[in-house]
VMD Tcl script that builds the backbone (N, CA, C; Angstrom):
set m [mol new atoms 384]
animate dup $m
set s [atomselect $m all]
$s set {name element resname resid chain x y z} {
  {N N MET 1 A 18.097 3.207 -15.029}
  {CA C MET 1 A 17.235 1.960 -15.150}
  {C C MET 1 A 16.233 2.298 -16.275}
  {N N SER 2 A 15.997 1.482 -17.057}
  {CA C SER 2 A 14.859 1.640 -18.099}
  {C C SER 2 A 13.662 0.845 -17.703}
  {N N ALA 3 A 12.520 1.300 -18.180}
  {CA C ALA 3 A 11.294 0.416 -17.852}
  {C C ALA 3 A 10.359 0.388 -19.013}
  {N N THR 4 A 9.685 -0.731 -19.137}
  {CA C THR 4 A 8.466 -0.780 -20.125}
  {C C THR 4 A 7.580 -1.353 -19.274}
  {N N THR 5 A 6.300 -1.425 -19.972}
  {CA C THR 5 A 5.012 -1.826 -19.280}
  {C C THR 5 A 5.166 -3.287 -18.998}
  {N N VAL 6 A 4.633 -3.817 -17.966}
  {CA C VAL 6 A 4.518 -5.247 -17.550}
  {C C VAL 6 A 3.120 -5.516 -17.383}
  {N N GLU 7 A 2.623 -6.477 -18.068}
  {CA C GLU 7 A 1.269 -6.923 -17.953}
  {C C GLU 7 A 1.119 -8.464 -17.545}
  {N N ALA 8 A 0.296 -8.859 -16.786}
  {CA C ALA 8 A 0.206 -10.325 -16.508}
  {C C ALA 8 A -1.336 -10.619 -16.137}
  {N N GLU 9 A -1.766 -11.888 -16.769}
  {CA C GLU 9 A -3.121 -12.305 -16.430}
  {C C GLU 9 A -3.036 -12.755 -14.940}
  {N N HIS 10 A -4.055 -12.264 -14.112}
  {CA C HIS 10 A -4.271 -12.830 -12.886}
  {C C HIS 10 A -2.922 -12.473 -11.907}
  {N N LEU 11 A -2.308 -11.333 -12.275}
  {CA C LEU 11 A -1.102 -11.037 -11.543}
  {C C LEU 11 A -1.448 -10.550 -10.180}
  {N N TRP 12 A -2.463 -9.888 -10.028}
  {CA C TRP 12 A -2.778 -9.099 -8.714}
  {C C TRP 12 A -3.154 -9.975 -7.720}
  {N N PRO 13 A -3.998 -11.105 -7.937}
  {CA C PRO 13 A -4.437 -12.063 -6.842}
  {C C PRO 13 A -3.169 -12.695 -6.322}
  {N N ALA 14 A -2.205 -13.060 -7.203}
  {CA C ALA 14 A -0.969 -13.856 -6.850}
  {C C ALA 14 A -0.163 -12.874 -6.108}
  {N N LEU 15 A -0.084 -11.678 -6.418}
  {CA C LEU 15 A 0.651 -10.753 -5.543}
  {C C LEU 15 A 0.295 -10.312 -4.401}
  {N N LEU 16 A -1.003 -10.561 -4.014}
  {CA C LEU 16 A -1.616 -10.187 -2.814}
  {C C LEU 16 A -1.549 -11.268 -1.771}
  {N N ASP 17 A -1.052 -12.609 -2.287}
  {CA C ASP 17 A -1.079 -13.620 -1.183}
  {C C ASP 17 A 0.222 -13.422 -0.418}
  {N N ALA 18 A 0.398 -14.230 0.662}
  {CA C ALA 18 A 1.513 -13.990 1.505}
  {C C ALA 18 A 2.822 -14.052 0.912}
  {N N ARG 19 A 3.071 -14.945 0.126}
  {CA C ARG 19 A 4.451 -15.126 -0.554}
  {C C ARG 19 A 4.487 -14.208 -1.681}
  {N N GLY 20 A 3.503 -13.976 -2.422}
  {CA C GLY 20 A 3.513 -13.182 -3.578}
  {C C GLY 20 A 3.822 -11.657 -3.241}
  {N N GLY 21 A 3.568 -11.241 -1.988}
  {CA C GLY 21 A 3.824 -9.957 -1.433}
  {C C GLY 21 A 5.351 -9.590 -1.653}
  {N N VAL 22 A 6.243 -10.620 -1.764}
  {CA C VAL 22 A 7.680 -10.348 -1.969}
  {C C VAL 22 A 7.853 -9.842 -3.375}
  {N N ALA 23 A 7.116 -10.343 -4.344}
  {CA C ALA 23 A 7.217 -9.888 -5.671}
  {C C ALA 23 A 6.692 -8.487 -5.845}
  {N N LEU 24 A 5.572 -8.134 -5.112}
  {CA C LEU 24 A 5.137 -6.798 -5.112}
  {C C LEU 24 A 6.073 -5.802 -4.624}
  {N N ARG 25 A 6.691 -6.140 -3.565}
  {CA C ARG 25 A 7.803 -5.279 -2.997}
  {C C ARG 25 A 8.911 -4.963 -3.882}
  {N N VAL 26 A 9.298 -6.095 -4.660}
  {CA C VAL 26 A 10.398 -6.028 -5.515}
  {C C VAL 26 A 10.019 -5.166 -6.613}
  {N N LEU 27 A 8.922 -5.315 -7.210}
  {CA C LEU 27 A 8.315 -4.552 -8.423}
  {C C LEU 27 A 8.317 -3.005 -7.909}
  {N N THR 28 A 7.709 -2.674 -6.791}
  {CA C THR 28 A 7.675 -1.408 -6.293}
  {C C THR 28 A 9.018 -0.743 -6.184}
  {N N ALA 29 A 9.949 -1.508 -5.509}
  {CA C ALA 29 A 11.338 -1.049 -5.428}
  {C C ALA 29 A 12.133 -0.649 -6.638}
  {N N LEU 30 A 11.664 -1.464 -7.743}
  {CA C LEU 30 A 12.305 -1.332 -9.120}
  {C C LEU 30 A 11.640 -0.168 -9.792}
  {N N GLY 31 A 10.712 0.534 -9.202}
  {CA C GLY 31 A 10.128 1.705 -9.930}
  {C C GLY 31 A 9.025 1.452 -10.832}
  {N N VAL 32 A 8.348 0.249 -10.806}
  {CA C VAL 32 A 7.288 -0.106 -11.549}
  {C C VAL 32 A 6.078 0.627 -11.078}
  {N N ASP 33 A 5.380 1.375 -11.852}
  {CA C ASP 33 A 4.177 2.133 -11.506}
  {C C ASP 33 A 2.991 0.991 -11.343}
  {N N VAL 34 A 2.885 0.617 -10.083}
  {CA C VAL 34 A 1.958 -0.605 -9.729}
  {C C VAL 34 A 0.449 -0.232 -10.072}
  {N N ALA 35 A 0.080 1.054 -9.896}
  {CA C ALA 35 A -1.298 1.376 -10.113}
  {C C ALA 35 A -1.478 1.335 -11.627}
  {N N ALA 36 A -0.684 1.898 -12.556}
  {CA C ALA 36 A -0.867 1.596 -13.889}
  {C C ALA 36 A -0.812 0.152 -14.296}
  {N N LEU 37 A 0.088 -0.697 -13.759}
  {CA C LEU 37 A 0.095 -2.057 -13.956}
  {C C LEU 37 A -1.270 -2.786 -13.670}
  {N N ARG 38 A -1.739 -2.428 -12.418}
  {CA C ARG 38 A -2.927 -2.987 -12.082}
  {C C ARG 38 A -4.143 -2.637 -13.098}
  {N N ALA 39 A -4.173 -1.432 -13.479}
  {CA C ALA 39 A -5.239 -0.889 -14.394}
  {C C ALA 39 A -5.029 -1.680 -15.819}
  {N N GLU 40 A -3.811 -1.625 -16.251}
  {CA C GLU 40 A -3.497 -2.336 -17.565}
  {C C GLU 40 A -3.812 -3.654 -17.691}
  {N N THR 41 A -3.477 -4.341 -16.515}
  {CA C THR 41 A -3.693 -5.845 -16.429}
  {C C THR 41 A -5.202 -6.145 -16.440}
  {N N ALA 42 A -6.091 -5.274 -15.623}
  {CA C ALA 42 A -7.502 -5.566 -15.568}
  {C C ALA 42 A -8.026 -5.277 -16.849}
  {N N ALA 43 A -7.533 -4.270 -17.541}
  {CA C ALA 43 A -8.181 -3.993 -18.977}
  {C C ALA 43 A -7.844 -5.098 -19.856}
  {N N ARG 44 A -6.666 -5.590 -19.818}
  {CA C ARG 44 A -6.237 -6.640 -20.797}
  {C C ARG 44 A -7.131 -7.925 -20.498}
  {N N VAL 45 A -7.339 -8.328 -19.159}
  {CA C VAL 45 A -7.870 -9.563 -19.049}
  {C C VAL 45 A -9.463 -9.291 -19.436}
  {N N ARG 46 A -9.935 -8.193 -19.176}
  {CA C ARG 46 A -11.417 -7.922 -19.488}
  {C C ARG 46 A -11.652 -7.975 -21.008}
  {N N SER 47 A -10.513 -7.424 -21.799}
  {CA C SER 47 A -10.794 -7.058 -23.190}
  {C C SER 47 A -10.266 -8.089 -24.236}
  {N N ALA 48 A -9.538 -9.044 -23.817}
  {CA C ALA 48 A -8.962 -9.999 -24.843}
  {C C ALA 48 A -8.511 -11.142 -24.203}
  {N N PRO 49 A -8.826 -12.345 -24.887}
  {CA C PRO 49 A -8.271 -13.685 -24.403}
  {C C PRO 49 A -6.809 -13.661 -24.168}
  {N N VAL 50 A -6.181 -14.250 -23.202}
  {CA C VAL 50 A -4.855 -14.489 -23.015}
  {C C VAL 50 A -4.474 -15.942 -23.309}
  {N N GLU 51 A -3.454 -16.183 -23.853}
  {CA C GLU 51 A -3.101 -17.671 -24.080}
  {C C GLU 51 A -2.590 -18.125 -22.811}
  {N N PRO 52 A -2.975 -19.313 -22.516}
  {CA C PRO 52 A -2.745 -19.971 -21.276}
  {C C PRO 52 A -1.218 -20.281 -21.158}
  {N N PHE 53 A -0.784 -20.337 -19.849}
  {CA C PHE 53 A 0.489 -20.678 -19.417}
  {C C PHE 53 A 0.717 -22.147 -19.856}
  {N N THR 54 A 1.770 -22.518 -20.411}
  {CA C THR 54 A 2.126 -23.843 -20.882}
  {C C THR 54 A 3.651 -24.081 -20.385}
  {N N ALA 55 A 3.836 -25.371 -20.507}
  {CA C ALA 55 A 5.230 -25.828 -20.114}
  {C C ALA 55 A 6.304 -25.220 -21.014}
  {N N GLU 56 A 5.878 -24.932 -22.287}
  {CA C GLU 56 A 6.868 -24.337 -23.235}
  {C C GLU 56 A 7.073 -22.868 -22.864}
  {N N SER 57 A 6.081 -22.235 -22.130}
  {CA C SER 57 A 6.184 -20.769 -21.834}
  {C C SER 57 A 7.346 -20.520 -20.961}
  {N N PHE 58 A 7.441 -21.277 -19.856}
  {CA C PHE 58 A 8.443 -20.993 -18.830}
  {C C PHE 58 A 8.742 -22.373 -18.075}
  {N N PRO 59 A 9.347 -23.257 -18.731}
  {CA C PRO 59 A 9.419 -24.585 -18.109}
  {C C PRO 59 A 10.128 -24.540 -16.653}
  {N N GLU 60 A 10.986 -23.564 -16.602}
  {CA C GLU 60 A 11.837 -23.341 -15.285}
  {C C GLU 60 A 10.879 -22.962 -14.162}
  {N N GLY 61 A 9.693 -22.514 -14.523}
  {CA C GLY 61 A 8.763 -22.102 -13.422}
  {C C GLY 61 A 7.734 -23.077 -12.967}
  {N N LEU 62 A 7.694 -24.178 -13.484}
  {CA C LEU 62 A 6.623 -25.082 -13.214}
  {C C LEU 62 A 6.698 -25.802 -11.842}
  {N N GLY 63 A 8.022 -25.987 -11.379}
  {CA C GLY 63 A 8.236 -26.487 -10.067}
  {C C GLY 63 A 7.629 -25.735 -8.888}
  {N N ALA 64 A 7.835 -24.254 -9.119}
  {CA C ALA 64 A 7.410 -23.368 -8.049}
  {C C ALA 64 A 5.919 -23.204 -8.145}
  {N N ARG 65 A 5.284 -23.419 -9.448}
  {CA C ARG 65 A 3.825 -23.220 -9.482}
  {C C ARG 65 A 3.216 -24.526 -8.804}
  {N N ARG 66 A 3.818 -25.620 -8.724}
  {CA C ARG 66 A 3.340 -26.819 -8.102}
  {C C ARG 66 A 3.481 -26.683 -6.555}
  {N N ASP 67 A 4.388 -25.882 -5.974}
  {CA C ASP 67 A 4.655 -25.914 -4.644}
  {C C ASP 67 A 4.599 -24.366 -4.206}
  {N N PRO 68 A 3.455 -23.848 -3.815}
  {CA C PRO 68 A 3.365 -22.447 -3.393}
  {C C PRO 68 A 4.363 -22.005 -2.395}
  {N N SER 69 A 4.754 -22.738 -1.538}
  {CA C SER 69 A 5.698 -22.443 -0.348}
  {C C SER 69 A 7.130 -22.017 -1.050}
  {N N ALA 70 A 7.364 -22.536 -2.187}
  {CA C ALA 70 A 8.648 -22.270 -2.820}
  {C C ALA 70 A 8.526 -21.096 -3.863}
  {N N ARG 71 A 7.500 -20.471 -3.879}
  {CA C ARG 71 A 7.232 -19.473 -4.933}
  {C C ARG 71 A 8.248 -18.203 -4.897}
  {N N ALA 72 A 8.248 -17.674 -3.687}
  {CA C ALA 72 A 9.084 -16.346 -3.416}
  {C C ALA 72 A 10.618 -16.873 -3.842}
  {N N ASP 73 A 10.995 -18.084 -3.214}
  {CA C ASP 73 A 12.268 -18.336 -3.501}
  {C C ASP 73 A 12.627 -18.532 -5.014}
  {N N ALA 74 A 11.661 -19.127 -5.733}
  {CA C ALA 74 A 11.880 -19.395 -7.214}
  {C C ALA 74 A 11.896 -18.052 -7.899}
  {N N ILE 75 A 11.022 -17.104 -7.558}
  {CA C ILE 75 A 11.030 -15.795 -8.104}
  {C C ILE 75 A 12.461 -15.045 -7.966}
  {N N LEU 76 A 12.969 -15.195 -6.839}
  {CA C LEU 76 A 14.283 -14.410 -6.640}
  {C C LEU 76 A 15.414 -15.270 -7.125}
  {N N ARG 77 A 15.392 -16.624 -7.061}
  {CA C ARG 77 A 16.509 -17.351 -7.670}
  {C C ARG 77 A 16.484 -17.191 -9.241}
  {N N ALA 78 A 15.414 -17.034 -9.895}
  {CA C ALA 78 A 15.336 -16.744 -11.305}
  {C C ALA 78 A 16.103 -15.465 -11.581}
  {N N ALA 79 A 15.803 -14.538 -10.787}
  {CA C ALA 79 A 16.579 -13.207 -11.095}
  {C C ALA 79 A 18.094 -13.338 -10.897}
  {N N VAL 80 A 18.493 -14.162 -9.829}
  {CA C VAL 80 A 19.965 -14.454 -9.716}
  {C C VAL 80 A 20.428 -15.055 -10.896}
  {N N ASP 81 A 19.701 -16.221 -11.459}
  {CA C ASP 81 A 20.245 -16.747 -12.590}
  {C C ASP 81 A 20.356 -15.876 -13.886}
  {N N GLU 82 A 19.425 -15.072 -14.050}
  {CA C GLU 82 A 19.509 -14.172 -15.031}
  {C C GLU 82 A 20.599 -13.129 -15.118}
  {N N ALA 83 A 21.222 -12.945 -13.897}
  {CA C ALA 83 A 22.206 -11.826 -13.564}
  {C C ALA 83 A 23.550 -12.091 -14.196}
  {N N ALA 84 A 23.788 -13.084 -14.866}
  {CA C ALA 84 A 25.112 -13.443 -15.461}
  {C C ALA 84 A 25.684 -12.386 -16.383}
  {N N GLY 85 A 24.682 -12.022 -17.052}
  {CA C GLY 85 A 24.940 -11.017 -18.199}
  {C C GLY 85 A 25.074 -9.505 -17.632}
  {N N GLY 86 A 24.906 -9.306 -16.360}
  {CA C GLY 86 A 24.884 -8.011 -15.772}
  {C C GLY 86 A 23.689 -7.328 -15.790}
  {N N ARG 87 A 22.572 -7.832 -16.320}
  {CA C ARG 87 A 21.201 -7.338 -16.421}
  {C C ARG 87 A 20.275 -8.339 -16.035}
  {N N VAL 88 A 19.180 -8.053 -15.473}
  {CA C VAL 88 A 18.157 -9.068 -15.210}
  {C C VAL 88 A 16.826 -8.395 -15.864}
  {N N PHE 89 A 15.906 -9.310 -16.025}
  {CA C PHE 89 A 14.578 -8.940 -16.533}
  {C C PHE 89 A 13.577 -9.294 -15.414}
  {N N ALA 90 A 12.793 -8.191 -15.122}
  {CA C ALA 90 A 11.835 -8.399 -13.949}
  {C C ALA 90 A 10.677 -9.313 -14.307}
  {N N HIS 91 A 10.400 -9.696 -15.599}
  {CA C HIS 91 A 9.366 -10.642 -15.774}
  {C C HIS 91 A 9.920 -12.063 -15.244}
  {N N HIS 92 A 11.195 -12.224 -15.152}
  {CA C HIS 92 A 11.560 -13.470 -14.401}
  {C C HIS 92 A 11.402 -13.422 -12.931}
  {N N LEU 93 A 11.180 -12.383 -12.404}
  {CA C LEU 93 A 10.851 -12.233 -10.970}
  {C C LEU 93 A 9.512 -12.748 -10.679}
  {N N LEU 94 A 8.628 -12.652 -11.756}
  {CA C LEU 94 A 7.266 -13.076 -11.688}
  {C C LEU 94 A 6.950 -14.596 -12.393}
  {N N LEU 95 A 8.058 -15.346 -12.782}
  {CA C LEU 95 A 7.700 -16.577 -13.495}
  {C C LEU 95 A 7.054 -17.604 -12.525}
  {N N ALA 96 A 7.313 -17.478 -11.154}
  {CA C ALA 96 A 6.657 -18.436 -10.420}
  {C C ALA 96 A 5.197 -18.141 -9.976}
  {N N LEU 97 A 4.788 -16.963 -10.382}
  {CA C LEU 97 A 3.379 -16.577 -9.986}
  {C C LEU 97 A 2.450 -17.281 -10.973}
  {N N PRO 98 A 1.188 -17.762 -10.425}
  {CA C PRO 98 A 0.225 -18.554 -11.241}
  {C C PRO 98 A -0.322 -17.830 -12.322}
  {N N ALA 99 A -0.540 -18.517 -13.476}
  {CA C ALA 99 A -1.306 -18.102 -14.627}
  {C C ALA 99 A -0.992 -16.713 -15.267}
  {N N HIS 100 A 0.276 -16.520 -15.300}
  {CA C HIS 100 A 0.612 -15.264 -15.880}
  {C C HIS 100 A 1.067 -15.254 -17.386}
  {N N GLU 101 A 0.764 -14.239 -18.056}
  {CA C GLU 101 A 1.188 -14.124 -19.369}
  {C C GLU 101 A 1.765 -12.727 -19.490}
  {N N LEU 102 A 3.046 -12.629 -19.761}
  {CA C LEU 102 A 3.886 -11.291 -19.682}
  {C C LEU 102 A 3.901 -10.697 -21.064}
  {N N ILE 103 A 3.605 -9.429 -21.200}
  {CA C ILE 103 A 3.784 -8.777 -22.462}
  {C C ILE 103 A 4.874 -7.903 -22.520}
  {N N GLY 104 A 5.349 -7.337 -21.425}
  {CA C GLY 104 A 6.497 -6.431 -21.489}
  {C C GLY 104 A 7.483 -6.880 -20.395}
  {N N GLU 105 A 8.543 -6.035 -20.167}
  {CA C GLU 105 A 9.445 -6.405 -19.171}
  {C C GLU 105 A 9.971 -5.088 -18.619}
  {N N VAL 106 A 10.590 -5.267 -17.509}
  {CA C VAL 106 A 11.357 -4.130 -16.792}
  {C C VAL 106 A 12.765 -4.608 -16.776}
  {N N GLU 107 A 13.634 -3.865 -17.327}
  {CA C GLU 107 A 15.028 -4.155 -17.227}
  {C C GLU 107 A 15.844 -3.493 -16.023}
  {N N VAL 108 A 16.404 -4.099 -15.263}
  {CA C VAL 108 A 17.021 -3.528 -14.041}
  {C C VAL 108 A 18.614 -3.832 -13.935}
  {N N PRO 109 A 19.364 -2.934 -13.401}
  {CA C PRO 109 A 20.773 -3.262 -13.234}
  {C C PRO 109 A 20.865 -4.410 -12.181}
  {N N CYS 110 A 21.859 -5.379 -12.446}
  {CA C CYS 110 A 22.096 -6.496 -11.491}
  {C C CYS 110 A 22.348 -6.028 -10.162}
  {N N ALA 111 A 23.127 -4.849 -9.986}
  {CA C ALA 111 A 23.445 -4.528 -8.475}
  {C C ALA 111 A 22.094 -4.070 -7.911}
  {N N GLU 112 A 21.147 -3.687 -8.514}
  {CA C GLU 112 A 19.859 -3.142 -7.806}
  {C C GLU 112 A 19.004 -4.459 -7.372}
  {N N VAL 113 A 19.101 -5.426 -8.166}
  {CA C VAL 113 A 18.510 -6.860 -7.728}
  {C C VAL 113 A 19.199 -7.414 -6.544}
  {N N ASP 114 A 20.486 -7.382 -6.675}
  {CA C ASP 114 A 21.307 -7.789 -5.454}
  {C C ASP 114 A 20.833 -7.177 -4.171}
  {N N ARG 115 A 20.707 -5.761 -4.299}
  {CA C ARG 115 A 20.290 -5.125 -3.094}
  {C C ARG 115 A 18.939 -5.532 -2.480}
  {N N LEU 116 A 17.972 -5.720 -3.461}
  {CA C LEU 116 A 16.627 -6.036 -3.157}
  {C C LEU 116 A 16.600 -7.421 -2.629}
  {N N LEU 117 A 17.442 -8.434 -3.119}
  {CA C LEU 117 A 17.259 -9.704 -2.671}
  {C C LEU 117 A 17.862 -9.866 -1.301}
  {N N ARG 118 A 18.704 -9.195 -0.812}
  {CA C ARG 118 A 19.367 -9.336 0.457}
  {C C ARG 118 A 18.524 -8.828 1.552}
  {N N GLY 119 A 17.451 -8.086 1.169}
  {CA C GLY 119 A 16.671 -7.589 2.372}
  {C C GLY 119 A 15.148 -8.335 2.239}
  {N N CYS 120 A 14.932 -9.200 1.411}
  {CA C CYS 120 A 13.565 -9.579 1.192}
  {C C CYS 120 A 13.049 -10.501 2.295}
  {N N GLY 121 A 13.854 -11.305 3.017}
  {CA C GLY 121 A 13.486 -12.168 4.043}
  {C C GLY 121 A 12.962 -13.629 3.582}
  {N N CYS 122 A 13.262 -13.952 2.388}
  {CA C CYS 122 A 12.603 -15.105 1.816}
  {C C CYS 122 A 13.718 -16.307 2.052}
  {N N GLY 123 A 14.806 -16.101 2.394}
  {CA C GLY 123 A 15.788 -17.213 2.740}
  {C C GLY 123 A 16.869 -17.228 1.631}
  {N N ASP 124 A 16.686 -16.471 0.532}
  {CA C ASP 124 A 17.718 -16.381 -0.543}
  {C C ASP 124 A 18.713 -15.380 -0.210}
  {N N ALA 125 A 19.951 -15.826 -0.133}
  {CA C ALA 125 A 20.951 -14.656 0.278}
  {C C ALA 125 A 21.345 -13.840 -0.898}
  {N N GLY 126 A 20.809 -14.082 -1.991}
  {CA C GLY 126 A 21.148 -13.181 -3.172}
  {C C GLY 126 A 22.332 -13.666 -3.880}
  {N N PRO 127 A 22.751 -12.982 -4.939}
  {CA C PRO 127 A 23.995 -13.384 -5.765}
  {C C PRO 127 A 25.008 -13.555 -4.951}
  {N N ALA 128 A 26.074 -14.421 -5.228}
  {CA C ALA 128 A 27.318 -14.697 -4.540}
  {C C ALA 128 A 28.236 -13.507 -4.754}
}
mol reanalyze $m
mol bondsrecalc $m
mol representation Tube
mol addrep $m
């Protein structure tokens, strides 16, 4: 598995809520250095303006943004949708989190996402 830096505006408040905790567990299981991510995200938010989330940025994420109860399901379903090519991108695991602007991505094998989805408890059974 290869990994690059992931940064997101306001990522941590979203990850710390009850549903967003699913995304934090997934990122941790994928080997993301969450301490470094937290520090880099905080530095970016402090040091530079970030373009706002728009409908053009991630139109498929807007429904989940309006319905917080669907957030975790949307995060995981997006990962399943991306798996058709055999790889998924972890920035799509975050697309339902509020006010994010992703700078990098974490590339993960489809089988690893399948394993994570089956144990998350969100109600999504994972890839067929």
